[in-house]
N, C-alpha and C positions, 0 to 999 in steps of 0.2 A: 483561421479559426480551427480549433480542435474541440471536439465534444468527447467526453469521457463517461463511460458507463461501467460501474463496478458490479460484481456479482460474487457469490460464493460464501457470503456470510451465513450465520446460523447459530444454533445453540449446541454447545459441546461441553462435555465434562472436563474438568481439570486434568491435564496430562494428555488430552487429545490433540488432534490436528485439524486444520482447515486450510484450504487453498483459495485465496482470493484472486480474481481476475479483473483486469481493467482493459476494456476494449476502446480504442480511440478511433474516431472518424476524422478525416482530414489527411491531407497528403504530407504533412510535415511532422507526423509523430516521430519518425525515426531520426529527426534532427534534434530532438529535445532530450535533455536529461529529465528523468521522471522520478516521482517519489510517492511514497505512501505516508499519510498522516492519520492520526486518530484523535478522537475527542470523546471523553466520557462525560456524563452529566455532572455539571458543577465544576468541571476542570478545564484548564486551558488546553488548546490544541497542542498536540505533541508530534514531533517528527518521529517517524518509525524507521524508514529506510529510503535510500536513494540509489539510482543507477544511472550511469553515463549513457550517452546516446547509443553507443555501440554495445553496451552491456559489459564492457571490460572492467569497469570500476564499480564496486558496490560499497555501501557504507550504511551503518546502522545506528539507531539510538541505543544508548547504553542498556536500557531496560529490556531490549529484545535481542541483543547481540548473542549469537550462539544458538538461538532458538528459531529465528525467522530467517528466511532466504528470499531475496528479491531477484527477479529475473525478467527478461523480456524477449519477445519474438517479434522483431520488426517486420518480418514478412507477413505476420498476422495482425500487426498493429495492436499487440496485446502485451500487457505487463502483468506479472504475477507476484503474489506474496504467499509463500509457503510458510505456514505458522505451525510449529511443533511445540510440544511440551507447554501447552497453553495453561495460563494461570487465571484465576478470577480477576486479577488486576489488569488483564488484557481486554476485559470487557469494555467496548467502546464502539462508536461508529467509525468506520475506516473509510478514508477518502483517498482517491487517486488524484494526483496533482502534477502539473507541469507548466512551463519548464522550471525545474528546481535549480537553485544555485546554492551549492553546499546544502545547508539544512533549511534554507529559506524557500517558502512556497512561491510558486508562480501564479499566473492569472487564471489558469484553467483548472476547474474542479469538477469531479464527478458528483453524483447525488448522494453517494455514501452507501455503505452496506454495514448492517449491524452484526457485530460479533458478541455473543454472550457466552461466558465461560462459567459453568456452575461448579461449586465446590463439593 
């Protein structure tokens, strides 16, 4: 079992930055590829970014490529999402998830953290 807790969301102006964190409990975090997803009201859940279990491979959804960076620190059981050049359309609840396979979500979800970008 893995429990995931996100933090770092908030209200930011367009063009600003936020850094999300996802802390995992459980001994097998470092074995999983992990990812971030988001969901805005009235919209379907969207893949944001994924990272391999060692952190050597990262990949992104087209809408965030070049602006967001995913990373992880297995020693701290923590995954991060650095979000730069934020746009109002990035407004959503962001969820930590694993184990991801390509852009498909796995069974473990965090409770989500809200990101709101004002124009």
